[in-house]
Every structure is written in structure tokens, then in C-alpha cells.
N, C-alpha and C positions, 0 to 999 in steps of 0.2 A: 602333477603332484603338488599339493598345496603345503607350503611350509608351516610348521607348528606355530611359529611366531606370528604369521599372518592370521591364523585361526584365532589366536589369543587376542590380536588387535581387533579383529572383526567382532569378537564377543564383547570386548571392552567398549567398542563403539555402540553396539546394540544396547548394552547396559546403561551407557551414558544417555542414549536417546530415551530409553524407558524412564530413567530418573528424571530427565527434563520434562517428559510428558506428564509424569505423575505430579510434578509441581503445578502444572497448568490444569489439572482436573483432579479434584481431591477424592472423587469416588466415581465408579463407573456409571454411565448413563446409556440406556438403550435408546437409540434414535430411531423413531418410526419413519420419519421423512425429513429430508432437508433439501434445500435448493436455493435459488436466487431468481429475482425478477426485477424488471423496471416497472415503475408505476407513475401514472400521470404524465405530465409534460405537454409539449406542443410541437407543431410542425410549421416551419416558415418556408416560403418558396421565393426564390429569386425571380425578378422580372424576366420576361422573355419566354421563348419556347425552347425546350430541350432538344438538342441536336446531337445524336450519338456520334457523329463524325467529327465533333469539335470537343474533345474531352476536357479542355482547359477553359472553355468559355463560361461554364457554370450557369448559363441562361436556363431558366426554368427548373433548376435543380432544387431539391428539398433538403432540409436539415431538421432532424428529429432531436430535440433537446429539452432541457429544463425538467427532466423527470427525476425521480428518486431511484436509487439502487437499494435493494433489500436482500439480505441473506437471512434465511430462516432455518430453524431446527425445531422439530416436534418430537418430544420424548414419548415413549409408550405411556399410556394411561395419563395423559396430560390434563391439567386443569382446564376448565371450560374457557376462561378468558385468556387470550394471548397477552404477551407483554411486548410492546413496541417501543423501541429505544431510539430517541433522536438526540444527536450530539449537539455540542455548542460551537462557538466561534473558533475558527482555526482548526477544527477537529474533524474527524470522520467516524465511521462506525468502530474504528480501532479503539475509541474511548471505552467501549464496553467489553473488549476482548481481554486477553491476558494482561496483567498489570506490568508496568515497566520492569519489575523485578521477577516476573515469571509466575506470580500467583494467579489464582482464579479471579477473573473479573466478573462483572455482573452477568455476562452471557452464560458462563459456566455455572455460577452460583445459582441462578434461577432455573437453569436446565436441571441441575441437581435437585432442586426443590419441586420439579415436575411441571414447569411452565413452558409453553411454546414461546420461543424468543424470535423476534424480528428486529434485526439490526439495520438501521437506515443510514445511507449516505445521502444527505440532502441535495437538492438540485444545485449544480454548479460547484460541487465539491467532491473530492475523492473519486470513487468509481462512477459517480453521476456527473462527471465533469463536462459533459457535452452541453455547452451553454448556447443560447440563441442570441446573446449579446456579447460583444467583445470586451476585453479588459486587458490591462497590463499587469502582469504578475511581478510583484516587487521581490527583489532579493535583499531587502534591507535587513541587516542583523537586528533581532529584537528579542532574543532568548531571555535576557535579564528583565525586560519589560514584563513578560508573561510570568516569570518566576515571582516577581513582586505582586503583580495583579492577582495571581492565583493563590495568594496567601501561603506560599510555601515558606517564605521568609523575606528578608531584605537582603538582596544579593550583596555579598556571596554567602551570607549567613542564613541558616535555617532557623525558624522559630523553635525554641527549645522543646516545646511540646508537640511539634508538627509530627503527625502520624504517617510519615513517609519514609521510604528507604533512602538513606543518605549517602549511599556509595556512588562512585563516579559513573559506573556503567548504568545504573538505574536512571540517573539524571540524564545521561546521554540518550537512553531509550525514550525517556519522556519528551525531551526536546524534539526528537525526530518524529513524534506523532503529529506535530503541527503541519497543517495542510492548507495550501493557498486556495482562494476562490478563483474559479475560472470564468466568472462573470459576477456582476454586482449582486450583493445579497439583497433579496427581495422577499419579505415576509409572506406576501400573498402567494408568490410562486411556490414557496416551500409548503405553505398550508394546503394549497391545491393538490400538490403531489402527495402530501401526507394523508389527505382524505382519500386519495386513490389507493394508498397503501392499505388503509383500513378496509377498503372494499374487498381486498384480497385476503387480509389477515383475519377478518371477522371481528366480532366484539372483543375488546381488550382494554388493557390499562396502558395509557400513554406515559412513558417515562421520559422527561426532558431534562436537559442540562444546559444551564447558562443561557446563551443567546438562542438556544432551541426553545426557550420558554415562550417567547412571543409567538412564533409560528404554532407552538403547541396549543395555546389558548385559542388561536384562530382555527386550528384543525377541529377542536371540539365544537366550535360554532358551526362547522360545515357538515359534520357527520354524527349521527346518534350512536355510531358504533364505538365511539370513545366512551367507555363505561366509567372511567375514573382517570384522574391525572395525578402522577407523582412528579413534582417539579423540584429539581435539585438546583438551588441557588439561581433561579431564573433572573434574566437581565431586566425584564420589564413586566408590567401588569396592566390589564385592560380595565378601564373605569367607564361608567356611563357618561355620555356626553354631558358636559356641564359640571361634572364632579371629579375631574382630574385634579389632584392636588398640585400645588406649586412645586417646581423642581428645587430641591434643597441644594444649597451651596456645598461644595466639597473640594478638597485638595486634589482629588482624583481627576485625571483628564477625561474620565468617562462618567458624565452626570447620569443620575437615575431619574428617568422621566416616565410617567404613566402614559398610556395610550387611550384616546377617546374612541369608544365604539357605540353604535346605536343601542338603545335600551333593549330592544328585542333580541339583539345578538348577545348582549351581556347576560340577559336572563337565562340563556341556554346553559351558561356555566353554573348557574345556581341549581341545576337539575342533577348534577353528578357530584360524587364525593371527590375532594381535592385535598392533597397534603403537600406542603412546601417545606423543604428541609434546608437549613443553613448550618454551616460548620462552625469551627472554633476561631478564636483570635479575631473576632469582630468587635471593635470598641463600641461603647455606648455614647461617647462624647467625641466631637470633632478632633481630628489628629492630622498632623502634617505627614504622617506615614500614609501616602496616597493609596498604597496597595491595600491597606486596611480600611481607610475611609471610604473607598469605593464600595465596600460591602456594608459599612455602617448605614449609608444612605439607602442602599437597596433593601436591607432588612427593615428599615423604618418605612419604606414605601410598601413593603410586603404587609406590614402590620396595618397600614392605612387601608390597603386593598382588602385585607381580611375583614376589617370592620364594615366596609361598604358591602362586601359580599354577604355578610351575615345580616346586614340591615335588610337585604332583599331576599332573605331566606336561604342563602347558600350554605353548603356543608363544607367549610374550609377550616383547615388548621395549619398555622405556621409554627414550625418546630425548630428551635435552636438545639442542635444535637447535644451540646454540653449540658443543657438543662435536663436531659433524660439519661445522663451518665455516659454518653459517647463523646470522647474528648480527643482533641488534637487534629480534627479534620480540616483539610485544605479545601479549596474550591473543587478539587477532584476526589470527592469522597468515595466514588466508585472504584478508585484505585488505591486508596489509602490503606495502611497496614490493618486498620480495623474495618475494612469494607464488608466483611461478613456480618459484623454487628449492625452496620447500616442496612444491609440487605434484610437482616432479621427484623429490624424495626419497620421496614417497608412492608414485609409480608404480614407482620402483626397487624398493621393498619389495614391491609387488604382483607385479611380475615375478618376484622371488625366491621368492615363495610360490605361484606358479602361478595367480595371480588375474587376470592381464592377457592371457589367451589370446584 
């Protein structure tokens, strides 16, 4: 016999779960297919000959690593182009999932808009942690470094207009998203794996964030299946050899430098539409606030890159969100309180470029 108070408790728990779930999915979506897979990577073999009677010798054994991990979902009657999401430094595919305060992230928002979503953990990070090169994982405390660098504010203070939840639990959730590298970051390794992701996902729009921007450009140079790029505050930009601008001085410990690529590779980027978004609280003049100055020099570099791309016929637009009325965004615009506005701007651009059919 079940006591009435236990039935009430069970019902209360169920209602609580339903309420929590509703916060993370604003409307129902019928999923036609979902799953996960590894893409790309390599295999290394240790010297010698494998001997099954000596399990700890490791002679002749293999190691499969440096692949990407991908979780995908396909809604019923999906748009033709997939959306493939690549995170930035210290992050994983969690970047695109529910926000630190439990709202829809870009994964849910774009599923609700009818897009197939592919969320990637880059090689040597997160669920793709099997690296073919060793590393030492640091336990150095650095939360405040990232708080400042990501333009949330100047620790412990938030920027007054920062469009982020400012409660203690949301900040705790945000800090816990940081994920260590299990091997050295290698842009070419990531780009190779991302090209393999597109072989499975098919034609699509590549959405990159921060340090994912560099491998993102290289991915589009490797495969024609990248039909367009949406770059959210990328860390660097590719220029033709001989046309890389000088690195500008900054109070930030992270200088913004362009990357030189062969002209024939650079020209591949001019064949697809590209939009780059930057958020708020980015100064126009040098400042000792290194968390802001880091993005001042990156936005200036983006503008220089835009000019070079257009010189060679590229379809590129660099957008400062405050200029189009979307204000208060941090470096993590996909999780900010106005992330639906950002997503709407992204979809509007995709429709304009014929990528949302």
C-alpha cells in the first residue's frame, strides 16, 4: 500500500521535472532522427609486434585518436542545410546546449526553427578527448581571467548592461562549462576532423565561436559542403600571403594576429557567404581594461579582413550587434539573455543568402 503523502511527493517531483524541462525547450519539436558519431582522426601504432600473452607491453598496439565527437538531431521536415556548431577555447559542445540559467541554447532554438543540428566536440576536448599526443592538464585557478576576457565584466563586477543572468547559481554553471585540452590545440587537426564531420552531415552552415573560428576558416577551405559560415567573435582571420596586417599593440595578454594562407586557399572563402558577429562593450580606443581591449583589436582585425575579402570578391559582413539594436552581449552571445534575438538575426541572414530553404 502506497501512502498518500508519497503519491503527492511523486506528483510534485514529476511537476518539477516538467517545469524544468519546459524551461529548456520553449516549444515541442518532433525529432525524426538523432544519434552521435566520431569523425576524422588518425591511428598511431607503437613499435614492435603485438603479443597477446603480454598485456602490459603495448608493443604493436594501436591508438585511435584526434577525431571529433558529434551529437546530431534532425527535426521532421527539416531545412535542406544542416547547422554544424563548433565551440571555442576551453569549451565543448555544451556551449550550444541549455544556457547556464536553463533557457534554450542555440541547439534547441534552431531545432525549433526546423534546422538539423550537429554539435561538435573538437579533437582533444570533451567527448573527443582521445589524443595521440600527451599533455599535462593544469589545475590552475583561472575563473576570473575568463570572466574578464569574455566581457562579462571586471571581476567581481558585471558590466551594467551585460545581458547575462547575474545570480550565483548561473555563474557557477557557467564556470563549470570550462573543459581542458587533453592534447595540444592544433588548428589543422581540428579542421581535418571538421571536414570529416561535413562528409557525414552533408551541406550546411558552419557556426563557429571564438577559437573555433580559425579551424572554421580552414574547414571551409577543405570541403565544399560548407555552404556558409556564421562566426561569433572569431579569434583570428586568414589573409593571403603577403597581406597579413601588423599585429596591433594591446593591453590584453592575447594579441590578435592574422594568419597567412596561400592565395588559392584564401579564394575558396570568397565563394561562400560569411557573416561575423561581435557583441557589446567593445571600445573603439585603446584601454587598460585588457578584457575589453582584447576585443577592440580583434574587431579591428575583422574589419581589415572584411576589406581584403571584398577586394577579392568575397561576400562578407562584419556586424556589431549594438549597431542593429541587439545590446548587452558578452563573448557568449549564444547563452546571453537575448540569445533568441541573436538567433533571429542569424536566421534572417541565412534567409537572405538562400541558406534557409
